[in-house]
C-alpha positions as CSV (number, residue, x, y, z in Angstrom):
1,M,-0.1,0.1,-0.2
2,D,0.9,3.8,-1.1
3,S,2.3,5.5,2.6
4,P,1.1,8.7,2.3
5,F,4.4,9.7,4.3
6,W,7.5,10.2,3.3
7,N,9.3,9.3,6.7
8,P,6.2,7.2,8.3
9,K,7.9,6.7,11.7
10,T,8.7,10.2,12.8
11,E,5.6,11.9,11.4
12,T,3.6,9.4,13.7
13,L,6.0,9.6,16.6
14,P,3.9,10.1,19.4
15,R,4.3,13.6,21.2
16,E,6.5,12.3,23.9
17,Q,9.0,10.8,22.3
18,L,9.2,13.5,19.3
19,R,9.9,16.1,22.5
20,A,12.5,13.6,23.3
21,L,13.7,13.3,20.0
22,Q,14.3,16.9,19.9
23,L,16.0,17.3,23.4
24,T,18.3,15.1,22.0
25,K,19.0,16.6,19.0
26,L,19.3,19.8,20.6
27,Q,21.9,19.0,22.9
28,R,24.0,18.4,20.0
29,A,23.6,21.2,17.9
30,T,24.5,23.7,20.9
31,A,27.4,21.5,21.8
32,W,28.6,21.9,17.9
33,A,27.8,25.4,17.6
34,A,29.6,25.8,21.1
35,A,32.7,23.9,20.2
36,R,32.9,25.5,16.0
37,S,31.2,28.4,15.5
38,P,33.1,31.9,17.0
39,F,29.9,33.1,17.3
40,Y,28.3,31.2,18.8
41,Q,31.4,30.7,21.7
42,R,31.1,34.9,22.7
43,S,26.9,34.3,22.2
44,F,26.8,31.9,24.6
45,A,29.0,33.0,26.9
46,A,27.3,36.6,27.1
47,A,23.9,34.7,27.7
48,G,25.7,32.2,30.4
49,F,24.2,29.4,28.9
50,A,26.4,26.1,28.0
51,P,25.2,23.2,26.4
52,E,25.2,21.1,29.7
53,Q,22.0,23.0,31.2
54,L,20.0,21.7,28.1
55,R,18.7,18.9,30.9
56,T,15.2,19.5,30.4
57,F,13.0,20.7,27.0
58,S,11.8,23.5,29.1
59,D,15.4,24.1,28.9
60,I,15.3,26.0,25.6
61,E,14.7,29.2,27.2
62,R,18.1,29.3,28.5
63,I,19.3,29.6,24.5
64,P,19.6,33.4,23.8
65,F,17.8,34.2,20.6
66,L,19.8,35.2,16.9
67,T,18.6,37.9,14.5
68,R,18.6,38.3,11.5
69,E,20.5,41.4,12.5
70,D,23.3,40.1,14.6
71,W,23.7,37.7,11.4
72,M,24.4,40.9,9.3
73,A,26.7,42.5,11.9
74,S,28.6,39.6,12.2
75,Q,28.7,39.0,8.1
76,S,29.9,42.9,7.9
77,A,32.4,42.9,10.6
78,H,34.4,39.4,9.2
79,P,32.9,39.3,5.0
80,P,32.1,37.6,3.4
81,F,30.2,34.5,5.3
82,G,30.7,36.3,9.3
83,E,31.6,34.1,12.4
84,L,28.0,32.2,12.4
85,P,29.7,29.3,10.4
86,V,31.7,26.3,11.4
87,T,33.5,26.3,8.1
88,G,34.4,28.6,5.8
89,A,34.5,28.4,2.0
90,A,36.9,25.3,1.6
91,G,34.3,23.5,3.7
92,A,31.0,24.4,1.7
93,V,30.2,22.8,-1.7
94,R,27.0,25.5,-2.3
95,L,26.1,29.2,-1.8
96,H,23.2,31.3,-1.5
97,T,21.8,34.4,0.3
98,T,18.2,36.0,0.8
99,S,16.0,38.0,-1.9
100,G,16.6,41.3,0.2
101,T,17.8,42.4,3.2
102,S,18.1,45.8,5.2
103,G,20.9,46.7,3.4
104,R,22.4,46.0,-0.3
105,T,24.4,42.8,1.0
106,P,21.5,39.9,1.5
107,L,22.3,37.2,3.9
108,R,25.0,34.6,2.5
109,A,25.0,30.8,3.4
110,L,27.3,28.2,3.0
111,D,26.1,24.3,2.6
112,S,28.2,21.6,2.8
113,R,27.4,18.3,0.7
114,K,25.6,17.0,3.9
115,D,23.3,20.3,4.6
116,W,22.7,20.3,1.2
117,A,21.8,16.5,1.0
118,W,19.4,17.1,3.9
119,S,17.6,20.2,2.4
120,A,16.0,17.8,-0.2
121,E,14.8,16.0,2.3
122,M,12.5,18.4,3.6
123,W,11.7,19.0,0.6
124,C,10.6,15.1,0.6
125,Y,8.5,15.3,3.3
126,A,6.0,18.1,1.0
127,L,6.9,16.4,-2.0
128,W,5.5,13.4,-1.2
129,G,2.3,14.8,1.3
130,A,1.2,16.1,-1.9
131,G,1.1,13.0,-3.8
132,V,4.3,13.5,-6.0
133,R,5.8,9.7,-7.0
134,S,8.6,8.6,-9.3
135,H,6.5,8.2,-12.1
136,D,5.3,12.4,-12.5
137,V,6.5,15.1,-14.2
138,G,8.1,18.0,-12.2
139,Y,8.2,21.3,-13.5
140,V,10.5,23.9,-11.8
141,A,9.4,27.7,-12.6
142,F,12.1,29.2,-10.9
143,G,15.3,31.3,-12.1
144,Y,17.7,29.5,-10.7
145,G,19.8,32.3,-9.0
146,S,22.0,33.2,-6.2
147,F,18.2,33.2,-4.4
148,I,17.6,29.7,-2.9
149,G,14.0,29.5,-4.1
150,F,13.2,26.1,-5.4
151,W,16.7,24.4,-5.6
152,G,16.1,22.2,-2.8
153,L,12.6,21.4,-4.3
154,H,14.6,20.5,-7.7
155,N,17.0,17.8,-5.5
156,G,13.9,16.5,-3.6
157,L,12.2,15.6,-7.2
158,E,15.3,14.3,-8.3
159,K,15.7,11.9,-5.3
160,I,11.5,10.5,-5.3
161,G,12.8,9.9,-9.2
162,A,10.8,11.9,-10.9
163,L,11.7,13.3,-14.2
164,T,12.6,16.7,-12.8
165,I,12.6,19.9,-16.3
166,P,14.5,23.1,-14.5
167,G,12.5,25.7,-15.6
168,G,14.5,28.4,-15.3
169,A,16.2,31.7,-18.4
170,Q,13.0,31.8,-20.0
171,S,10.3,33.6,-21.0
172,T,6.6,33.0,-19.6
173,T,5.6,31.9,-23.3
174,T,8.1,29.3,-23.1
175,R,7.4,27.7,-19.7
176,V,4.3,27.1,-21.0
177,K,4.5,25.3,-23.8
178,Q,7.2,23.4,-22.3
179,I,4.8,22.3,-19.5
180,I,2.3,21.0,-22.2
181,D,5.5,19.5,-24.9
182,F,6.5,17.6,-21.8
183,D,3.4,16.2,-20.4
184,V,4.4,18.0,-17.0
185,T,2.7,16.5,-14.2
186,V,3.6,18.7,-11.3
187,V,4.7,22.4,-11.6
188,A,6.5,24.3,-8.5
189,S,6.1,28.3,-8.4
190,T,5.1,31.2,-6.7
191,P,1.4,31.8,-6.6
192,T,1.4,35.0,-8.6
193,Y,4.0,33.0,-10.7
194,A,0.9,30.5,-11.3
195,L,-1.4,32.7,-12.2
196,R,0.8,34.6,-14.5
197,M,1.4,31.7,-16.6
198,A,-2.2,31.0,-16.3
199,Q,-3.5,33.8,-17.6
200,E,-0.4,33.5,-20.8
201,A,-1.6,29.9,-21.2
202,E,-4.8,31.7,-22.1
203,A,-3.5,34.0,-23.9
204,L,-2.0,31.4,-26.1
205,G,-5.2,29.3,-26.1
206,I,-3.5,26.8,-24.1
207,D,-6.3,25.1,-21.6
208,L,-4.3,24.3,-18.2
209,A,-7.0,22.4,-16.6
210,A,-7.1,20.1,-19.4
211,S,-3.5,19.5,-19.1
212,K,-1.8,16.1,-17.4
213,V,-0.8,19.1,-14.2
214,H,-2.2,17.5,-10.9
215,T,-0.1,19.5,-8.4
216,V,1.0,22.7,-7.8
217,I,3.5,23.3,-5.4
218,L,3.7,26.8,-3.6
219,S,6.2,28.4,-1.7
220,G,8.0,31.9,-2.1
221,E,4.8,33.8,-0.8
222,P,2.0,33.8,2.4
223,A,-0.7,33.4,-1.2
224,G,-0.1,30.6,-1.2
225,S,-2.3,30.5,1.4
226,I,-5.0,32.2,0.9
227,P,-8.0,30.2,0.2
228,E,-9.1,32.9,-2.7
229,T,-5.6,32.6,-4.3
230,K,-5.8,28.5,-4.0
231,A,-8.8,28.3,-5.5
232,L,-8.2,30.9,-9.0
233,I,-4.7,28.3,-8.6
234,E,-7.0,24.9,-9.0
235,A,-9.5,26.5,-10.6
236,A,-6.9,27.5,-13.6
237,W,-4.5,24.7,-13.5
238,G,-7.3,22.1,-13.4
239,A,-4.8,20.9,-10.2
240,K,-4.8,20.4,-6.7
241,A,-2.4,23.2,-5.1
242,Y,-0.2,22.7,-1.4
243,D,1.1,25.7,0.7
244,T,5.0,25.4,1.9
245,A,7.5,27.7,3.5
246,G,10.4,27.5,3.8
247,M,13.4,29.9,4.4
248,T,17.4,30.8,2.9
249,E,17.8,30.7,6.9
250,V,17.8,27.2,7.1
251,S,18.0,26.2,2.9
252,T,15.2,25.1,2.6
253,I,11.9,24.1,3.9
254,F,10.2,24.0,7.9
255,M,6.0,22.9,7.1
256,F,3.8,21.6,4.3
257,E,0.3,21.0,3.3
258,P,-0.1,17.7,2.9
259,A,-2.8,16.7,1.0
260,D,-5.0,14.5,4.0
261,Q,-4.8,18.4,5.6
262,P,-5.8,21.2,4.0
263,G,-6.0,24.5,5.2
264,G,-2.9,24.1,7.5
265,C,0.9,23.2,7.1
266,H,2.5,20.8,9.4
267,I,5.5,21.9,11.1
268,I,8.0,19.2,10.7
269,E,9.3,18.8,13.9
270,D,11.7,15.8,13.8
271,H,13.9,18.3,12.1
272,F,13.1,21.8,13.9
273,I,11.8,23.5,17.4
274,E,9.3,26.1,16.3
275,Q,8.5,28.2,19.0
276,V,5.8,31.2,18.6
277,I,7.0,34.4,21.1
278,D,5.3,37.5,21.6
279,P,7.2,39.8,20.1
280,A,7.9,42.7,22.2
281,T,8.0,40.3,25.3
282,G,9.5,37.7,24.0
283,T,7.6,34.8,26.1
284,E,6.0,32.1,24.6
285,V,2.5,32.2,23.3
286,G,0.0,29.5,23.8
287,Y,-1.5,27.3,20.4
288,G,-4.0,29.4,18.8
289,E,-2.2,32.9,19.7
290,Q,-0.7,34.7,16.9
291,G,3.1,35.8,17.2
292,E,6.9,35.9,15.7
293,R,7.9,32.4,14.5
294,I,11.2,31.2,16.6
295,C,13.3,28.7,14.8
296,T,15.9,26.2,15.4
297,S,17.0,23.8,13.0
298,F,19.1,20.8,13.3
299,G,19.7,19.9,9.5
300,R,22.5,22.6,8.2
301,G,25.8,21.6,10.4
302,T,27.4,24.8,8.4
303,I,25.5,27.1,10.5
304,P,23.8,26.1,13.0
305,L,20.5,27.9,13.5
306,L,19.4,27.7,17.3
307,R,16.0,29.9,18.2
308,Y,16.9,32.5,15.5
309,R,14.1,35.4,15.6
310,T,12.1,34.9,12.4
311,A,9.9,38.1,11.9
312,D,7.2,35.6,10.4
313,L,3.6,36.1,11.6
314,V,2.0,33.2,12.6
315,V,-0.5,30.8,14.8
316,K,0.7,27.7,16.0
317,V,-2.0,25.1,16.6
318,P,-1.8,21.4,17.8
319,H,-1.6,18.2,15.3
320,T,-4.7,17.2,17.6
321,T,-6.5,19.8,15.4
322,S,-5.7,17.9,12.1
323,A,-7.6,15.4,10.3
324,S,-4.0,13.6,8.9
325,A,-2.4,10.9,11.0
326,R,0.4,13.1,11.5
327,T,1.4,14.3,15.3
328,W,3.1,17.5,14.1
329,D,2.0,20.3,15.3
330,L,0.3,23.1,12.3
331,Y,0.4,26.6,11.6
332,A,-3.0,27.6,10.7
333,G,-3.4,29.0,7.5
334,G,0.8,29.2,6.9
335,I,3.0,32.1,7.4
336,L,0.1,34.9,7.9
337,G,2.8,37.9,7.6
338,R,5.9,39.7,9.2
339,V,6.8,41.7,12.0
340,D,8.7,43.7,11.3
341,D,8.2,46.4,7.8
342,M,9.5,43.6,5.2
343,K,6.9,43.4,2.7
344,L,6.5,40.5,0.3
345,V,6.3,41.3,-4.0
346,R,5.9,38.3,-5.8
347,G,7.9,36.4,-3.9
348,T,10.8,38.7,-3.1
349,N,11.6,40.5,0.1
350,V,11.8,44.4,-0.1
351,Y,12.7,46.1,2.8
352,P,12.2,50.6,2.9
353,R,15.1,50.9,4.6
354,A,17.4,48.8,2.2
355,V,15.0,50.6,-0.8
356,E,16.5,53.8,0.9
357,G,19.5,52.9,0.9
358,I,19.8,52.6,-2.6
359,V,17.9,55.6,-3.0
360,R,19.9,58.2,-1.1
361,T,23.0,57.6,-3.1
362,Y,21.6,59.6,-5.7
363,P,22.3,63.0,-4.5
364,H,19.0,64.7,-6.6
365,V,16.5,62.8,-4.5
366,E,14.2,65.3,-2.5
367,E,11.6,62.5,-1.5
368,F,10.4,59.5,-2.3
369,Q,7.4,57.4,-1.2
370,L,6.9,53.1,-2.2
371,K,3.8,52.0,-2.9
372,I,2.4,48.9,-3.4
373,V,-0.8,47.9,-5.4
374,R,-3.0,45.0,-6.6
375,E,-3.4,45.3,-9.7
376,G,-6.0,42.6,-11.0
377,I,-4.1,39.1,-9.9
378,R,-0.7,40.5,-10.0
379,D,1.1,43.0,-7.1
380,E,3.4,45.9,-8.4
381,I,5.4,47.9,-6.4
382,Y,6.0,52.1,-7.4
383,L,8.6,54.0,-6.2
384,R,7.8,57.8,-6.3
385,I,10.4,60.3,-6.5
386,E,10.2,64.2,-6.3
387,P,13.5,65.0,-7.8
388,A,15.6,68.3,-7.4
389,A,14.4,71.4,-8.3
390,G,15.8,71.8,-11.8
391,L,16.4,68.5,-13.0
392,S,15.8,68.4,-16.7
393,D,13.7,65.8,-18.1
394,D,16.5,64.1,-19.5
395,Q,18.1,64.0,-16.9
396,W,15.3,62.6,-14.8
397,Q,15.1,60.0,-17.5
398,A,18.9,58.6,-16.9
399,M,18.5,58.6,-13.2
400,A,15.2,57.2,-13.1
401,H,16.5,54.2,-15.1
402,R,19.2,53.7,-13.2
403,I,17.4,53.7,-9.6
404,G,15.3,51.0,-11.5
405,L,18.3,49.0,-12.5
406,D,20.2,48.9,-9.0
407,L,16.7,47.9,-7.3
408,A,16.1,45.7,-9.3
409,D,19.4,44.3,-8.8
410,A,18.9,44.0,-5.8
411,H,15.9,42.4,-5.2
412,E,16.2,39.4,-7.7
413,G,15.1,41.6,-10.5
414,L,11.6,42.0,-9.4
415,R,10.8,45.8,-11.5
416,F,9.8,49.4,-9.6
417,I,8.0,51.1,-11.7
418,V,9.6,54.6,-11.1
419,E,7.7,58.0,-11.6
420,R,8.6,61.3,-11.2
421,A,5.8,63.0,-8.4
422,P,5.3,67.0,-8.5
423,Q,7.3,69.0,-6.4
424,N,6.4,68.9,-2.6
425,E,3.4,66.6,-3.2
426,L,5.0,64.1,-1.0
427,P,4.8,64.2,2.7
428,R,8.1,65.6,4.9
429,F,8.8,63.6,8.3
430,E,9.9,65.2,11.7
431,L,10.0,62.2,13.6
432,K,10.0,58.3,12.0
433,A,9.2,58.2,8.5
434,K,6.4,55.8,6.8
435,R,7.6,56.1,3.1
436,L,6.0,52.9,2.0
437,V,2.3,52.2,1.4
438,D,0.8,49.3,0.6
439,L,-3.1,49.2,-1.0
440,R,-3.3,45.8,-1.6
441,P,-6.5,43.6,0.2
442,P,-5.9,42.5,3.7
443,A,-5.5,39.0,4.0
444,P,-8.2,37.2,4.9
445,T,-8.1,35.5,8.7
446,P,-7.7,31.8,8.1
447,V,-9.6,28.7,9.3
448,L,-8.0,25.5,9.4
449,A,-10.6,23.3,7.7
């Protein structure tokens, strides 16, 4: 009988045994970090923490938080990779970066062969749970750049034994035609791009719903867990859509939506400890309360990740609310948003501070404003600029073009529509500036099926 579980033993492990397994892995991970990572050696000492203090699961609270700012500061002080890694480039086989950060330089993450094999394994949980098997043909509609994106999914498809087609460096038209020509059965993309491909197919006179695609794996945007968006994707493709979420900091996904549990994503708890805290106080909140994700990972040995403040907003619910036989807890509705000011636009992280860091390098910019809107099914981001008085039209056009290129280069190719604003139209600020206006409709409150 075909099991719905990639790893039946750990996916159905009784909670008491799961907690014991997590504690053992946590003890090993902290000992590894303390012995080999200069960053953690100092962090642990400053917090008065030692791995030997982890005697019960509740002792995890002794471990100090790690933040993105900590990582960035270490990377800046000790370029190019900082002091979190336990090895340098010579001990790694892969380098990937985040899609957007609070500065021009993204987080840089190193992976060993063992790390990368683990990344694929995590994707196998999601792929198998969504019904993907060795007889499938998978198409990865992804740019295959330094952003980690769907790299691990690609390897996960291969590990399952599915024929895997990389869809990078091609137009949307070409991708849609290849999906049809190669009898693709599984497509992986961001939710927005899944809808974009559907629009292109309609323009080409191609009926995607009549194609052989039966599964669409979504990642990169919270939209993958919004019922209305998923319904549009499923109707356009004539296929089931499944939500996942990951991050560069762990090299892979940490949760997935299986076929037997729509509307909620299981946390891969044999490889992660996921806590939810009040972002203001740092104290853990209970089931059903919204808070910030705190991630501890056991898989990437090159860069230990212990109690990392992700700034993701989530609501954790117990495994008993699931229709699945898995004993892992879930995030109801997936990732709900961000604690910080980061905005997700078509799968790319946009930080206002990062944009300002680029725009302010141009001396003829008087003021600027970011505006995000939803035009049809597609999110667009506008950068409205008030140039200095006396700037000619030719000078404006040249500057706007260069700014657009710089922003796209820092944001994985995301297009910023640069507009000229009349003099003194944009707001000025005496205290903390708020230059980003997000006019997209809010996501509905998630309901776990």
